[in-house]
N, C-alpha and C positions, 0 to 999 in steps of 0.2 A: 523814204532817203533815194534824197536825186543821186542820182552816181557821180555826179559834178561835183556834189559836194563833199565827195569820200573815196578813200579808195582802199579799200580791205586789203589786210595784207594777212596772209594767211601763214602759216608755218607748222612742218611737222618734220620732230626730229628726234631721234633720226631714223631721214627718209627712207634710209636702207640699213635693214637690223635683220638678223635671225625672229622667228618668227618667235619662243619667248624671252625678248626683249620689250621692255616696255618702253615706249616713244610719248613726246610731250605735243600737244595740239594747242598753238596759238593762234587766238584771232588777234587782228589791233586795227587799230584807227578807225573803229567806228564810232556814232555818238554815244558816250553815254547814255547808260538806260535802255539799249534798244533790244529788242530783242529777236535772239537769233535763233538755230537752228543748226548743228553741225550734223551735218550726215554722210555716212560711211557706204560706199556701194563695192561688193565685189563679182565679178562673173566668173562660176565655179569653172570647169575644163570643160563639164558635161553643160554647158553655154547655159544651168539653169542661175538667175540672181540671187545676190541676199544683199539686205540692207539691215540700217544701225541709224537711227540718230539720239542726237537727246537736244532739249527746249535750256537756252540760255540766257542769261541778259548782262550787258555788259558793264563792269565797272563802272566809277566814273574818271577813271583815265580811255577809255572807250575799249578796255580789254577784256577776253576771255581768254583766261586757260583752265582749258581741260582738269587738268591734273589736280588743278587746285580749288573750280569751280563746282557746285553743284548745277547736276542736271534737276531742272522745276518737272519734265516727264521726257516721253519718249518709248523707245525700248529698254531704257534702262534710266534710273534718278540717282540722283545722289552725287558724292565726292567719284568718282568712277573711272582714272585714267585711262583703263583699257578696256572700256564699257562699248567703246565702236568695234568691237573686235570680239567680243565673249557674249554678247546681244546680237550680232546679226542672225539674221533674220529670215527664208524665202520671201520675195518682195510680194505682195496681193497677185493673187491669181496664180501663186505655183501649185501643183500639185503637191497632195499632203503626202507626208513619209521622206523626205528628202535629207543626204545627207552628204555633208561636207570634206569631202578628201580629195589631199595635194596626190594625183597619180604622177605626174614627171617635176621631180623635187628638185631636176637641173635648171628651173623656169620660177620663176618667183608667183609668191602670192600676189597681187597687184591689187591693191585697195583705192577706189578713190575718194577722199577726203573732200567736200564742199559745206559751203556755210550759205545758208540761204535768211533772208528775211524774213522777222517774223516765227510762230512756235506753230513748224508745220509736221501734220503728218502722212499728208498724202499728195500721192499728184508731182516727185522732185524729178520725174521725167521733160514734164510737161514747162518748167521752169528755168529760170538762168538762174544760174547761181551769182553770188556778190563774189567769191574765189573760189578756185578747188587745185587740190594739190595730189598727185598719184604718188603713191609710198607701197614701197615694196618689201614685202617680209618673207623671210629663206629659210627655207631646213637644209638647206649646205652653204656653210659658211668659206669663205674662199681658201682656197687650198684645201678643199677637203677633196678625195679622189673615188669617183663609183666604179667598182668593178663587178659587169654579171658575171655569176656562176653558175656555171652547166654541167660541172664534172663529177662525175657519180651518180646520174642523172636526179642534180638538184637544179629547183628554180629558184635562185637565191640572188641576189645583190647585195655585196660587202662594201661598207663605206669606212676609209680609211684616213683618220685628221690628219693634217698639216705637218708636215716634217718627217724624220726619219724611222722614228719613234725607236724600238718597240711599245705598245699599245696594250691597256688589259682589254680584251674581249668582250663582246654581248651578242646573245644569241637571242634572236627578234622574234616573239610569234606574236599573229593576231589572231581574232577569233573564226569563227564558224562560218562565214561568210567566203572562206578561204581569198583567191586573188594575194597579188604581191605586191605588198604596202609597205611602199619605203619609209613613208618620212619622216615613223620615230627613230630610224634606224640611222638617217641621216642628219636626227637631228643632236643623238647622241656622239656621233660621229663629232658633232662643232664642236662637243665639249666637251673633245681626248678619248675618244673612245671607241676601239675599233668595233662595228656592229656589222651583223647582220642577217639580212632579211630573209627571211623562209616563207616560202610560198610552202607548205606541207598539206592542206585538203583541196585545192585542187591546182599540184605542178604540175607539168606535160605529161609525167610518165604514168599519172593516176587517169588524166583526160589519152591517154592514146594505150594503158589495160585496161580503163575501170575497173581498177583495182585500188584499194588504199595502200598507202603507204602505213608502214611497220617502225619501230623502233630503231632500225638500221638506217631507215633513213637522216634521222634527226642524227644520229651518231653520226654517219657521215657528214653534215654540215657539220657538229662540232668538228670533228677533226678536219677540216677545212679551213677551219680557224684557227686551231690550236698549231698545224703546221704552219701558217702563213709567216714568212721571214720577220714583219713587223709585228707580229702579235706576239706578246708574250702568256705562254702557254698553262703557264700555271695558274692566269689572272684571267680566270674567265666566266663572264655568267649569264644568265637566262634569264629573256623575261617573257613573259605568256601573259596575255590579256584575255578574259574568257574564257574559250575552248582555249586559246594557247596556252593560261593557268592547269587547263587540267594537264596537260602534256609536261608543260616545262617539270609539275609535282612529279607526275611519272617517271620522269627521269630523273630530277636528283634525289627521290629515293629512292631504285631499283635498279638503276645501268650504272652497265660496269666500270663505261668505256665514260662516260661525260661525268667525268669531275668537276664538280662546281666549286668557285671560291665564294659564290652567294648568287640567289635566285631573288627572284621579283613574281611575284604576281595579282596582278590589280583584275577585281571583279571576277572574279573564278569560284570555284569546288575541288573539295578532295574527292566527291562523291563519283564512285568510278570503280567498274569489275578491276580489280589488282592483275587478274590475269588478261593477254593479254594487251592490243594497244586502241588505236585510232578508231580501225573496225567496229572491237568490240564493245568503245565506247558509244559509239554513234550507234548500235545496235540495242544497249541496253535503255538509252536515255530514249527509244522508239519499243520497248518494249512493255508486257504488261507492267511488267516494276514498277515501272514510271508510269504510266500511263492507266495503271488504275487508280491514281488519284487525279484519273483527268476530271471527275466532279471536283477542283479543288482549282481548274482554274478560273481563273477570274474576267470580267471584263467589265471596263467603268463606261460611263452613259455615252459615250462614242466611239463602243463598238470596240477597241482596242484591247489585246487580249496581254495581259497578264503569266506569262507561267512561273513565276520564282517559286509557286508553294508545289509544284510537282514535285521536286527532292526535299520536301518536308514532312514530316521532322527525318534530320539528317538519319540515317541508319544508324544500329549500332551495330550492325551484321560485318566484319572485319575485312570482310570478302568483295565489300562494296564501296570500301575509300580505300585512298592512296593511306599507308599506313607514315606518317608523317613524322612519328620518332625512333625511325630509321635515319631522316637524316643529320648530316655530320657539316653542313653550311649553315651560314646566318640565310632567314629568308624574312624578305619582305611580304606582308598582305597588305594591299589598298583595297577599300573597300566603300560602299555606297550605304547606308543605310538605306534609304528610299529605292534599292535596285530592286526593278518589277521583272526580272527579266531571269536573275538569276540569284538565291540565296545568301547569295557574298557574306554578310555580318554572319547568318548563321554558320557557316561551312568555317570563317574561321576562327569563332570559339569552338566551334566543336576540336577543330586543330590545333588549338593553342592549351586546351585538358587533355587533348591524345598526348600534347609535347610534354606537357606539365608529368606524367603519368609517367613519362617514357625519361623524364630526366633531362632532354634538352629543350626545354621552353626559354634561357638565355639566349639561345640561337635566334628567337622569332620577337617580331615587331610586327605592330597589327595600328595600321593609320586610317581611321573610321570618322568617317565624316555623316555625321545627321545632314536629312534633306538632300543627298547625291546621288543619282542615279547610276547607270549602269556601266553607260561607258565613260569611263575617264582617261583623258586627252592630254596631250602638253597642254599649257596655259594657252590662255586667253582664246585655243580652237571653241565653236561657241553649243551649245548644249542641246543635244539632241533627245526628245524626251519621249519620238517616240520615229520609229523607222519600219518599210515598211519589208517584212520580209518575204523570201519565197523559200517554203520549204515544197511538201504537197503539193501546196495551193496557195496564193497573193495572203496574206494575214498582217495587217498592222499591227504589228509588237509595241507592246509600252515599257520602255526599259526604266522610263520612272526621272526623280530629279527634281529642286525647284533653280529657275535660272542661276538665278543669284548664290545661291548657295551651292549650285555645281561648278560654278566657274571657281568660288574661293575654293572648292575643294581640290581643282583642278591644278592652278597654283601653289596649292600648299604641297600635293602629293610629287609634282615636279620637282620643286626644291628640295624636299625630303629624301625622293627618290635617286638625284644626282650628288646627294652630300652621304647615303648610303652605297653608292657605288663605288666612291671616289673614298671611302672612308674599309672595305673591302677589298679595293681593285690596286691600287697605290698605295703602299709603306707610306710614304710624306706627301703629306699636297706641293714638293717642289718637282714632284715628279711628274705634275699634270700642268704645263705651265700654259697648255686656254682652256682652264678649269673658267676663269677669270676672266677672260678677254673677251671686247666686244667687239660687234660685225668690222665697224672699222675698223678697230687694231687689227684685225687677222688681213686686214686688207693692205696692212703697212711693210 
């Protein structure tokens, strides 16, 4: 195509938005029937680059609408409005086991969307694009306030929604890698929920003393949230993923301080010693009670380890699992049926049986997703089937899931989690004016 004969127009709307907000990619003013590749490129804060692309054919008017037209190939196929985000993969030559995480939520995730002539699959950096635009995806909406928390020895960050409040609160716990991860809490605050991201595995106090925290540490975080003047003290939820789900269940069932309005557990299990806390839980995972099942550990043909069967079958000993029959608040379980890291689905079914016997199953909601893996994150986050875990030694762990099914699960689970939280944390929808506002509307 002669550039003098055609001036390609590329637009992405909205060009600035929240991570969970859909955008529309439109290519215009190209010859009808022209083959095009729409390409997305993102460089993470760790320096690694990720890309996604779809193959399209311009219609009779010389247009391609990614929200309506099917991709004929690439990293995704079919009509996938957000395929340019959820199918992002490390560029060729990257080391295996990478994971994309936003560490600085005060800056946007920048993605360069470009259009190339022909159906290309590689060498994008060596080609000249017909057009390109940079889009911004934010975890923090305009007006969200980020407040580091260090009181009571905590390593945490509080995110407050725009406006005077008061707001319902949420205590946000991630999994077994540790570190203070803020992006999910920031996104919840962008939807009107004051959220406290808590590092409970590698906080400064643990780094200084070498001692793991106990339940009082999590209770101190709960009190910080509860006593904040812009937080509704009787409307606090707790959300945990993976190991964070284990902590969430333990606190919800046994803490005399943490009184939750509701709880959300993603890709976790109730299997853990009833006595003790984090130290005992991790010792249990390293003990003979688990590693007597080491022969059940499976490896695929790429030598990736699958840990899920270490906890199977689910124990019948009541001292080895949280008594969810004690729960007095609504509980949402989100599980992927192809989780290869943790037996989340089997754990959910056992918790369901326990709550049915205890008479509190009316409090339970289970979202179970076929062919979804372990790490179920906010929507349009790329699927990480494998990840390099540093335990006693480095091991490539298989988290499971098929990319398309996992992406669908993330989008559906996020939407239903927000609904679950709103139903349980707000008396009426009118109390949450931020719930349906877009990024642009919050800027006004």
